[in-house]
PAZAPA-4460 file (N, C-alpha, C; in steps of 0.05 Angstrom, whole numbers, plus 32768, in hexadecimal, padded with zeros to 4 digits):
% residues 293
    n_x    n_y    n_z   ca_x   ca_y   ca_z    c_x    c_y    c_z   seq   type   mol
   8191   8537   831F   818E   853A   833C   819A   8527   834A     1      M     A
   81AE   851E   835F   81AE   8511   836F   81AF   8510   8386     2      W     A
   81A5   8505   839F   81AB   8507   83B6   81B5   84F1   83C8     3      S     A
   81CB   84EF   83D3   81D7   84DB   83D6   81DD   84D9   83FB     4      L     A
   81C7   84CA   8404   81D1   84C9   8429   81E0   84B9   8433     5      P     A
   81D7   849F   8425   81EF   8484   843A   81FE   8487   8423     6      P     A
   8217   8479   842D   8233   8470   8415   8239   8457   842B     7      I     A
   8243   844D   841B   8257   842F   8427   827E   842F   8427     8      K     A
   8285   842E   842D   82A8   8433   8425   82B3   8415   842B     9      L     A
   82C5   840C   8418   82D3   83F9   8410   82E7   83F6   8409    10      S     A
   8308   8401   8417   831C   8401   8410   8321   83E1   840A    11      P     A
   8339   83E8   83F3   8340   83D3   83EB   835D   83CB   83DD    12      A     A
   8373   83BF   83D6   8384   83BF   83C7   838A   83B1   83B6    13      V     A
   8394   83B2   839C   8395   83A2   8385   83A6   838D   838B    14      L     A
   839B   8376   838C   83A7   835A   8391   83A5   8345   838B    15      H     A
   83B1   832A   8393   83A6   8315   8384   8394   8305   839B    16      F     A
   837A   8303   8395   8366   82F7   83AA   8355   82DF   83A0    17      Q     A
   835C   82C3   83B4   8350   82AE   83AF   8331   82B2   83B5    18      P     A
   831B   82B3   83A0   82FE   82B3   83A5   82FB   82A2   83B7    19      P     A
   82E2   82A2   83C5   82DA   8297   83D9   82CA   8284   83C8    20      K     A
   82C3   8267   83D2   82AF   8257   83CE   82AF   824B   83B5    21      R     A
   82CC   8240   83AA   82DA   8241   8394   82F1   8222   8394    22      R     A
   82E2   820C   8392   82FB   81FA   8395   830C   81F8   8377    23      A     A
   831E   81F8   8379   8336   81FE   836B   833D   81DA   8360    24      C     A
   8341   81D8   8341   833D   81C4   8330   8358   81C3   831F    25      V     A
   8371   81B5   8329   838B   81C6   8315   8389   81C3   82FB    26      I     A
   8382   81A7   82ED   837E   81A7   82D9   8371   81BA   82C5    27      P     A
   8356   81CC   82CB   8349   81D5   82C2   8350   81F0   82D1    28      T     A
   835D   81FA   82DA   8361   8219   82DA   8375   8221   82C1    29      V     A
   8364   8236   82B6   8374   823E   829B   8373   8267   82AC    30      S     A
   8393   826C   829F   839F   8288   82A6   8388   829C   8294    31      R     A
   837F   82B3   82A9   8373   82C7   829E   8359   82C6   8294    32      A     A
   834D   82B1   829C   832E   82A8   8296   8318   82BB   82A8    33      S     A
   8301   82C6   829D   82FB   82DC   82AF   82D7   82CD   82AA    34      L     A
   82CF   82CA   82C6   82B7   82CD   82C3   829E   82DC   82CC    35      S     A
   8291   82E4   82B7   8276   82FC   82BC   8267   8304   82DF    36      P     A
   8273   82F0   82F2   8264   82F6   8301   827B   82F0   831D    37      R     A
   8297   82E5   8316   82AA   82ED   8321   82B9   8301   8334    38      G     A
   82C8   8305   833C   82D6   831F   8349   82EB   8320   8342    39      N     A
   8300   8317   832D   830A   831C   831A   831B   8308   8302    40      G     A
   8332   8312   8305   833C   82FC   82E7   834A   82E8   82FA    41      V     A
   8349   82CF   82E9   8353   82B7   82FE   836D   82BE   82F1    42      Q     A
   8380   82B2   8302   83A4   82BC   82F5   83AC   8294   82EE    43      T     A
   83A3   8285   82F5   83A9   8269   82F2   83B6   8266   8306    44      G     A
   83AE   8269   8320   83C4   8257   8334   83AC   8253   834A    45      Q     A
   83B2   8241   8356   83A9   8235   836E   83B0   8243   8386    46      C     A
   83A6   8243   8397   83AE   824E   83B2   83A1   823F   83C7    47      V     A
   83AE   8242   83D8   83AF   8231   83F3   8388   8243   8400    48      Q     A
   8371   823E   8406   8357   8249   840D   835E   8247   8433    49      F     A
   8357   8227   8430   8359   8220   8445   8369   8205   845A    50      S     A
   836A   8200   8465   8376   81E3   8469   8369   81CA   845B    51      T     A
   835A   81C8   8453   8356   81B7   8447   8340   81B9   8427    52      N     A
   8342   81D9   841F   8341   81E0   8401   834E   81F1   83F5    53      M     A
   834D   81F4   83DC   835A   8203   83C4   834B   8213   83BB    54      K     A
   8355   8225   83AC   8344   823A   83A0   8350   8243   8387    55      T     A
   8343   824E   8370   8352   825B   835D   8355   8278   8360    56      C     A
   836D   8285   8359   8375   8299   8369   8369   82B2   8356    57      E     A
   8367   82C7   835A   835A   82DF   8338   836A   82F3   8348    58      V     A
   8362   830A   8335   8381   8320   8335   8360   8338   8338    59      F     A
   835B   833F   8359   834F   8355   835E   834D   836B   8371    60      S     A
   833A   8372   8377   8345   8387   838D   833A   837B   83A8    61      W     A
   8350   8379   83C1   8345   8374   83D5   8344   8383   83F2    62      C     A
   8336   8379   83FD   831F   8363   8407   8305   8372   83E9    63      P     A
   8302   8352   83EC   82E8   8353   83D4   82D1   8362   83E3    64      L     A
   82C2   8370   83D0   82A9   8383   83DC   8291   836D   83F4    65      E     A
   828A   837D   8400   827A   836E   8412   825E   837F   8414    66      I     A
   8255   8365   8402   8232   8377   83FB   8226   837B   8412    67      D     A
   8223   838A   8428   820F   8382   843D   81FD   8399   843D    68      A     A
   81EE   839E   844E   81D2   83A9   844C   81DF   83C6   844F    69      Q     A
   81D4   83DA   8445   81DB   83FA   844A   81D3   83FB   846A    70      P     A
   81DA   841A   846C   81CE   841B   848E   81B6   8419   8491    71      P     A
   81B4   8416   84A3   818F   8417   84B0   8183   843B   84AD    72      K     A
   8192   8444   84AC   818B   8468   84AF   8197   8471   8494    73      S     A
   818A   8484   848D   81A8   8499   847F   81BB   84A6   8485    74      A     A
   81CD   849E   847E   81E6   84B7   8487   81E8   84D7   8486    75      I     A
   81E0   84D8   8475   81D1   84F7   847C   81B5   84FB   8470    76      L     A
   81AA   84F9   848E   818E   84FC   8491   818D   8518   8490    77      A     A
   8193   852C   8492   818C   8542   849C   818E   8549   8470    78      A     A
   818A   853F   8461   8191   853E   843F   8176   8546   843E    79      A     A
   8157   853B   844D   8141   853F   844D   8138   8566   8448    80      E     A
   8147   8575   8458   8148   858E   845E   8155   859C   843F    81      N     A
   8164   858D   842F   816B   85A2   841C   815E   85A7   8402    82      F     A
   8161   85C8   83F6   814D   85CF   83E4   815E   85D1   83CD    83      T     A
   814C   85D2   83B3   8158   85C4   839F   813D   85DB   8386    84      V     A
   815B   85F3   8378   8153   8601   8369   8141   85F1   8358    85      L     A
   8133   85F1   833D   8128   85E9   832C   8125   85FD   8310    86      I     A
   8132   85FE   82FE   8131   8610   82EC   812F   85FF   82D3    87      K     A
   811A   8611   82C9   8108   85F9   82B2   8101   860F   829B    88      N     A
   80F7   860E   8288   80FA   861B   826E   80EB   8607   8259    89      S     A
   80D6   8618   8248   80C5   8601   823A   80BB   8624   8222    90      I     A
   80BA   8614   820C   80B1   8620   81F7   809A   8615   81DE    91      M     A
   808A   8625   81D9   8076   861C   81C1   807F   8633   81AD    92      Y     A
   808A   8626   8195   808E   8633   8180   8079   863D   816C    93      P     A
   806F   862C   816D   804D   862D   815A   8041   8649   8162    94      K     A
   8043   8652   817C   8033   8665   818C   804D   867A   8192    95      F     A
   806B   8678   818B   8078   868E   8193   807C   869A   81AE    96      N     A
   807A   867C   81C3   8077   8682   81E0   8086   8672   81ED    97      F     A
   8095   8685   81F6   80A7   8670   820D   80A4   8681   822E    98      H     A
   80B0   866C   823C   80AF   8672   825F   80BF   865D   826A    99      R     A
   80C5   866B   8288   80D3   8657   8296   80CB   8658   82A8   100      R     A
   80C5   8643   82C0   80BC   863D   82DB   80BE   865D   82F0   101      N     A
   80D1   866A   82E4   80DA   867D   82FB   80C7   8698   82F1   102      I     A
   80B0   8699   82FC   809F   86A7   82E7   80A3   86C4   82E7   103      L     A
   8095   86D2   82D1   80A1   86F3   82D3   809E   8700   82EA   104      P     A
   8084   86FB   82FD   8080   8705   830F   809A   86FE   8331   105      H     A
   80A7   86EE   8322   80BA   86EA   833F   80D0   86F4   8345   106      I     A
   80D5   8708   8352   80ED   870B   8357   8103   8704   8369   107      G     A
   811C   8708   8369   8136   86FD   8379   8129   86FF   8397   108      S     A
   811D   870E   83A0   8117   870E   83BC   80FF   8701   83C5   109      S     A
   80EC   86F5   83BB   80DB   86DC   83B6   80EA   86CD   83BD   110      Y     A
   8103   86C1   83AB   810E   86A7   83A7   811B   86AC   83C0   111      L     A
   811E   86AB   83CA   8137   86B7   83E3   812E   86AB   83FB   112      K     A
   8113   86AD   83F8   80FA   86A7   840C   80E8   8693   8411   113      S     A
   80E0   8687   83F3   80CD   8675   83EE   80D2   865B   83F0   114      C     A
   80BF   8649   83F1   80CA   8633   83EF   80AD   861A   83E8   115      E     A
   80B4   860E   83C8   8095   85FD   83C4   808B   85F8   83DC   116      Y     A
   8068   85F8   83D0   8057   85EF   83DB   803C   85E9   83D2   117      N     A
   8037   85CF   83C8   801E   85D4   83B1   8003   85E7   83B3   118      Q     A
   7FFF   85E4   83D8   7FE8   85F5   83DD   7FF7   8611   83E6   119      E     A
   8006   861D   83EA   800C   8637   83FF   801C   8652   83E4   120      T     A
   8035   8640   83DE   8042   8642   83C1   8046   862D   83A9   121      D     A
   8032   8634   8396   8035   8621   8382   804E   8628   8366   122      P     A
   804F   8640   836C   8065   8656   8353   807B   864E   8362   123      E     A
   808F   8646   837C   80A4   864F   8381   80B8   863B   8373   124      C     A
   80CF   8634   836C   80E2   8622   835D   80EE   8616   8370   125      P     A
   80E8   861D   8385   8104   8614   839C   80F2   85FF   83AA   126      I     A
   8107   85E2   83A9   80F2   85D2   83B2   80FE   85BF   83CC   127      F     A
   80F7   85B9   83E2   8102   85AC   83F8   8105   858D   83F0   128      Q     A
   811A   857F   83F6   8112   8562   83EA   80FF   854F   8400   129      L     A
   80FE   8557   8416   80EC   8546   8427   80D2   8549   8415   130      K     A
   80CE   856E   8413   80B3   8570   8403   80A5   8560   83F2   131      Y     A
   80BB   8565   83E2   80BB   8552   83BF   80B2   852D   83C1   132      M     A
   80C5   8524   83DF   80C0   8500   83DD   80A4   84FF   83EF   133      V     A
   809F   8512   8401   8084   8511   8414   806F   850E   83FE   134      S     A
   806D   8522   83E6   805A   8526   83D1   8055   850B   83CA   135      E     A
   806C   84FF   83C6   806A   84DC   83B6   805A   84CD   83BB   136      A     A
   805B   84CB   83D6   8046   84BF   83ED   8065   84AF   83FA   137      G     A
   807B   84BA   83FE   8090   84A3   8407   809F   84BD   8421   138      E     A
   80B2   84A1   8426   80BA   84B9   8446   80DD   84B4   8441   139      D     A
   80E6   84D0   8445   80FC   84CE   8437   8117   84BB   8447   140      F     A
   810D   84C1   8463   8128   84B0   8472   8130   8490   8469   141      Q     A
   8113   8484   8466   8112   846B   845C   8119   846C   8437   142      D     A
   810C   8478   842E   8114   8476   840E   8137   8476   8413   143      M     A
   813D   848F   841E   815C   848E   8413   8175   8478   8423   144      A     A
   8162   8465   8435   8175   8451   8433   8179   843A   841F   145      V     A
   816E   8432   8416   8170   8427   83FA   816B   8432   83DF   146      K     A
   8169   844C   83E1   8167   8460   83CE   814A   8458   83B9   147      G     A
   814D   846E   83A6   813C   846F   8390   8134   8482   8388   148      G     A
   8127   847C   8372   8122   8496   8355   8106   84A3   835C   149      V     A
   8107   84C3   8367   80F0   84D4   8361   80E9   84E0   834B   150      L     A
   80D1   84E6   8337   80CD   84F8   8325   80BB   8512   832B   151      G     A
   80C3   851F   831D   80C0   853C   8324   80B0   8542   830D   152      I     A
   809B   8546   8308   808A   8549   82F7   807B   8567   82F4   153      F     A
   8089   8577   82D6   8081   8590   82D1   806A   858E   82BC   154      I     A
   8053   859C   82BD   803A   859E   82AC   8036   85B4   82A2   155      D     A
   8049   85B7   8295   8038   85D4   8280   8024   85D5   8271   156      W     A
   800D   85D1   8275   7FF1   85D2   8266   7FEB   85EF   8264   157      S     A
   7FE9   85FE   824C   7FE1   8616   824D   7FCE   8625   823B   158      C     A
   7FC4   863B   8244   7FAF   8642   8232   7FBB   8655   8233   159      N     A
   7FC1   8664   820F   7FD0   8677   8205   7FB0   8693   8200   160      L     A
   7F9C   8688   8202   7F8A   86A0   81FD   7F96   86B4   820E   161      D     A
   7F96   86B2   8223   7F9B   86C8   823F   7FAC   86D7   8237   162      W     A
   7FB3   86EE   823A   7FBD   8705   8232   7FD9   86FC   8242   163      P     A
   7FF1   86FF   823D   800E   86FF   8247   8011   86E7   824F   164      Q     A
   8003   86C2   824C   8006   86AB   8251   7FF8   86AF   8274   165      G     A
   7FE9   86C1   827D   7FE0   86BA   8294   7FD6   86A1   82A3   166      N     A
   7FD3   8692   8289   7FC8   8675   829A   7FDC   865B   828C   167      K     A
   7FF7   866B   828C   800D   865A   828E   8018   8651   829A   168      C     A
   801E   8640   82B4   802F   8649   82CB   802D   861E   82CE   169      H     A
   8043   8618   82D0   8050   85FC   82DF   8043   85F2   82F5   170      P     A
   8033   85DD   82F4   802F   85CB   8306   8040   85B7   8304   171      E     A
   8050   85AF   832C   8058   859C   832F   8053   8587   833B   172      Y     A
   804A   856D   8332   8049   8552   8346   805B   8543   8346   173      T     A
   805F   852E   8358   8075   851B   8359   806F   84FA   8361   174      F     A
   808A   84EE   835B   807A   84CD   8354   8096   84C7   835C   175      R     A
   8096   84A9   836E   80AA   8499   8369   80A3   8489   8351   176      R     A
   80B4   8485   834C   80BC   847D   832C   80CD   8457   8333   177      L     A
   80E1   845C   8346   80E3   8437   8343   80D2   8428   834E   178      D     A
   80D8   8413   834C   80C7   83F5   8356   80CC   83FA   837A   179      N     A
   80B2   83F9   838B   80AB   83F0   83A0   8095   83E0   83A0   180      K     A
   80A7   83C0   83A9   8092   83B2   83AB   809D   83A3   83CF   181      N     A
   8087   839C   83DA   8091   8391   83F0   8098   836D   83EB   182      P     A
   8086   836C   83D9   808F   834E   83D9   80A1   8343   83C1   183      L     A
   80B2   8359   83B8   80C0   8356   83AB   80DA   836E   83B7   184      N     A
   80EB   8365   83C2   8102   8374   83CC   811A   8371   83C7   185      D     A
   8120   8365   83AF   813A   8358   8399   8140   8373   838D   186      V     A
   8159   837F   839A   8167   8392   837C   8156   83AA   837F   187      A     A
   813F   83B3   839E   8131   83C8   839D   8143   83EA   83A0   188      T     A
   813F   83F5   839B   814B   8415   83A4   8157   841D   8393   189      G     A
   8179   842B   838F   817D   8434   837A   81A1   843E   837F   190      L     A
   81B5   8431   837E   81CF   8432   838A   81E1   8430   8374   191      N     A
   81FE   843B   8377   820B   843D   8362   822A   8435   836A   192      F     A
   823B   8427   8364   825A   8425   8371   8269   8441   836A   193      R     A
   827C   8447   836D   8291   8454   835E   82A8   8458   8374   194      F     A
   82C1   845E   8367   82D8   8452   8375   82F0   846F   8375   195      A     A
   8301   8475   838E   8315   8486   838D   832F   847B   838D   196      K     A
   8342   8480   837D   8359   846B   837A   8372   8481   8386   197      Y     A
   837F   8471   8391   8399   8481   839D   83B2   8461   83A2   198      Y     A
   83C8   8481   83A2   83E7   8464   83A2   83EF   846D   83BB   199      Q     A
   8403   845A   83D2   8406   845B   83E3   8427   8461   83DF   200      T     A
   8430   846A   83FC   8456   8471   83F2   8467   8454   83E9   201      P     A
   8456   843D   83E5   8468   842E   83DF   8463   841B   83B9   202      D     A
   8451   8427   83BA   844B   8424   839A   842B   8415   839B   203      G     A
   8427   840A   83B0   8407   83FB   83AB   83EC   840C   839D   204      K     A
   83E8   8404   8392   83CA   840E   8387   83B1   840F   8398   205      E     A
   83AE   8418   83A3   8392   8416   83AE   837A   8420   83A5   206      T     A
   8363   841D   83B6   8348   8432   83B0   8336   842C   83CA   207      R     A
   832B   8435   83C2   830B   8438   83DA   82F1   8436   83CC   208      T     A
   82DA   841E   83CB   82C8   841B   83B8   82B6   8431   83CA   209      L     A
   82A7   843C   83C2   828D   8441   83D0   8274   843D   83BE   210      I     A
   8260   8437   83CC   8244   8426   83BF   8236   843C   83D2   211      K     A
   822C   8448   83B8   8217   8461   83C4   81F4   8460   83C1   212      A     A
   81F6   8460   83D4   81CF   845A   83D1   81BE   8484   83D3   213      Y     A
   81AB   8481   83BE   81A9   849F   83C7   818A   8497   83BA   214      G     A
   8188   84B8   83AF   816B   84BD   83A8   8170   84CA   8395   215      I     A
   8165   84BE   8375   8168   84D1   835D   8148   84D7   8355   216      R     A
   814F   84F8   8348   813F   8509   8346   813B   8512   8329   217      F     A
   8127   850C   831B   8122   850A   82FF   810B   8510   82F6   218      N     A
   8112   8531   82E1   80FE   8548   82DE   80F5   853B   82C4   219      V     A
   80DC   853B   82C0   80CA   853F   82A9   80BC   854E   82A1   220      I     A
   80BE   855C   8289   80AC   8573   8286   809F   8561   826E   221      V     A
   807D   8570   826C   8067   8572   825C   8058   8581   8255   222      F     A
   804F   8583   8248   802B   8598   8248   8025   8599   822A   223      G     A
   8013   85A5   822E   800C   85AF   820E   8001   85D0   8217   224      T     A
   8002   85D8   81FB   7FF1   85F0   81F9   7FE4   85F5   81E8   225      A     A
   7FD2   860F   81EA   7FB7   8617   81D0   7FB2   862D   81D6   226      G     A
   7FAA   8632   81BD   7FA1   8652   81B5   7F80   8656   81A0   227      K     A
   7F77   8668   81A7   7F56   8665   818F   7F67   866D   8177   228      F     A
   7F5E   8663   8163   7F64   866E   8148   7F46   8662   8130   229      G     A
   7F3C   867A   812D   7F1F   867D   811B   7F29   8663   8103   230      I     A
   7F3E   8665   80F8   7F3D   8657   80DF   7F41   863D   80E4   231      V     A
   7F4F   8630   80FA   7F4C   860F   8101   7F2C   8610   810F   232      P     A
   7F1F   8621   8117   7F03   8624   8124   7EEE   861D   8114   233      T     A
   7EEF   8627   80F3   7EE0   862B   80E2   7EE1   860C   80D7   234      I     A
   7EFC   8608   80D1   7F05   85EB   80CA   7EF6   85D9   80D8   235      I     A
   7EFB   85D6   80EA   7EF0   85C2   8100   7ECE   85BE   80FA   236      N     A
   7EC9   85DA   80FD   7EA4   85DF   8102   7E9D   85CB   80E3   237      L     A
   7EA5   85D4   80C7   7EA1   85CB   80AF   7EA2   85AC   80B4   238      A     A
   7EBA   85A7   80B7   7EB7   8587   80B7   7EA8   8576   80CF   239      A     A
   7EA2   858A   80DF   7E8D   8580   80F6   7E68   857D   80EA   240      A     A
   7E6A   8594   80DB   7E53   8593   80C7   7E4E   8582   80B7   241      L     A
   7E64   8577   80A3   7E5F   856C   8092   7E5E   854D   80A0   242      A     A
   7E69   8545   80B3   7E62   852B   80B9   7E4B   8527   80C9   243      L     A
   7E33   8541   80CA   7E20   8541   80D5   7E07   8544   80BB   244      L     A
   7E17   8541   809F   7E02   854D   808D   7DF0   8562   8091   245      S     A
   7DF9   8576   809E   7DEC   8592   809F   7DFA   85AD   8093   246      L     A
   7E09   859F   807D   7E1D   85B7   8075   7DFE   85C9   8060   247      V     A
   7DF2   85B3   8051   7DDA   85C6   8041   7DC3   85D5   8055   248      P     A
   7DB9   85D1   806B   7DAD   85DB   8070   7DB9   85F8   8081   249      P     A
   7DCB   85EB   808C   7DDC   8608   8098   7DE8   8612   8087   250      V     A
   7DED   8613   8068   7DFC   8628   804E   7DDD   8639   804B   251      T     A
   7DC6   8627   804D   7DAD   8635   8037   7DA8   864A   8052   252      D     A
   7DA8   8645   8074   7DA1   8657   8089   7DAB   8670   807F   253      W     A
   7DCC   866A   8078   7DE3   8687   8081   7DD6   8691   806A   254      V     A
   7DD3   8687   804B   7DCD   8691   8033   7DB3   86AB   8033   255      M     A
   7D9C   8699   803F   7D83   86A8   8043   7D7D   86BA   8061   256      L     A
   7D92   86BC   806C   7D94   86CC   8084   7DA5   86E9   808D   257      T     A
   7DC2   86D6   8081   7DE2   86EA   807C   7DE5   86FC   8069   258      C     A
   7DDF   86EC   8051   7DE6   86F5   803A   7DD9   8719   8028   259      M     A
   7DEB   8721   8021   7DD9   873B   801C   7DCE   873D   800D   260      R     A
   7DC3   8723   7FF4   7DB6   8720   7FE1   7DA3   8703   7FE3   261      K     A
   7D95   8703   8002   7D8E   86E9   800D   7D6D   86F6   7FF9   262      R     A
   7D66   870B   7FF8   7D48   8700   7FE3   7D4B   86F8   7FCA   263      D     A
   7D66   86FC   7FBC   7D67   86F4   7FAA   7D66   86CF   7FA3   264      L     A
   7D77   86C7   7FB9   7D81   86B1   7FBF   7D61   86A9   7FBF   265      Y     A
   7D4E   86AB   7FD0   7D34   86A8   7FDA   7D1C   86A1   7FC4   266      K     A
   7D29   86B6   7FB5   7D0F   86B7   7FA1   7D1A   869C   7F8F   267      R     A
   7D31   8693   7F86   7D3D   867F   7F73   7D3C   8667   7F8A   268      H     A
   7D3B   8667   7FA3   7D42   864E   7FB3   7D26   863F   7FBA   269      K     A
   7D07   8649   7FBF   7D01   864F   7FC5   7CDE   864C   7FB0   270      V     A
   7CD6   8635   7FAB   7CBF   862B   7F97   7CA6   864A   7F9D   271      S     A
   7C98   864B   7F88   7C7A   8662   7F88   7C6A   8652   7F7F   272      L     A
   7C5B   8646   7F88   7C3E   8638   7F87   7C26   864C   7F81   273      L     A
   7C1F   8652   7F69   7C05   8662   7F60   7BE3   864C   7F60   274      L     A
   7BD1   865E   7F77   7BB8   864E   7F75   7BAB   8644   7F65   275      E     A
   7BAD   8657   7F4C   7B99   865B   7F3D   7B9D   8648   7F1F   276      D     A
   7BB4   8646   7F22   7BC2   863B   7F0A   7BD4   8620   7F11   277      T     A
   7BE1   8614   7F05   7BF0   85F5   7F08   7C0D   8600   7F04   278      D     A
   7C10   8615   7EFB   7C25   8616   7EF0   7C3D   8618   7F0B   279      A     A
   7C58   8619   7F05   7C69   8623   7F1D   7C81   8628   7F15   280      E     A
   7C93   8639   7F24   7CA8   864A   7F19   7CBB   8635   7F17   281      S     A
   7CC9   863A   7F0A   7CE6   8628   7F05   7CF7   8629   7F23   282      V     A
   7CFC   861F   7F20   7D0F   8612   7F2E   7D2E   8613   7F2C   283      L     A
   7D3F   861C   7F3D   7D59   8622   7F3D   7D68   861C   7F57   284      S     A
   7D7F   8614   7F51   7D89   8612   7F6D   7D90   8601   7F75   285      M     A
   7D91   85E1   7F7B   7D92   85D1   7F8F   7D6C   85C7   7F99   286      G     A
   7D70   85BC   7FAA   7D52   85B2   7FBA   7D44   85C6   7FBD   287      P     A
   7D2E   85BA   7FCC   7D17   85D3   7FD1   7D12   85CA   7FF2   288      N     A
   7D1C   85DE   8005   7D0E   85D9   801E   7CFB   85E0   802C   289      Y     A
   7CE7   85EC   8019   7CD2   8603   8025   7CBB   8609   7FF9   290      G     A
   7CA5   860D   8002   7C91   8615   7FF3   7C89   862E   8001   291      T     A
   7C7D   8646   7FEF   7C79   8659   7FF7   7C65   865C   7FE2   292      Q     A
   7C4A   8667   7FE5   7C2A   8668   7FCF   7C2C   8683   7FD5   293      K     A
***
């Protein structure tokens, strides 16, 4: 999304233009040479720049762009009251679950009157530009002068154990993404140039160069989903017990308590010592964890 508060127009005509502050030395002037930081292609001609200076002529749009400061107040200041409807859909293929941010219980009548507010109306997908910028800790009118980039983060962290995905709702947060450092104000904000081309009745090609300052909104979607499963639970529990070396005691407890033939297992598992003799029953099946008289 792109909000376009201030613009700057620069009408120009395609013409030969002597660039400023470049002295002409005739023997070194080469035709069709181009400087990456210049204003056009050199024609190889020297022209009079002032009474005591000549310059190298270039083929470019004239007059050259005057890169001045943008207007102090945004031209479209009322754009802060504009609203935008954000449509977002997500899917978790593992659980065969999909949902969009216009929740199932939201109807068309609700959309006609709602406006997002984190406290009073967090489910509405219609956002006011001023509110989003203010939630990021910025002022819309100040940010619109030189432009900027605002991130709209949609978090889909879902608990799918609840029926019909009742605990799967989007959560919105806002943050400014471009650098705003008062100690380094070189090339701050966001702007771009584009041109509209025309042709005059006498056949001259003209253009209007527009340098637009604005606020770009980046929508970033992320999230995780989880659901209870008996198989992963057993695997994780067994791995935890094995890590703690508790598998033998836990296995014995299950066999001695829960199994149908626990008495048989107990007779073979537990040693029986007789008081009147030194004889001892034959041991079987693993280590002993207790004795019985």
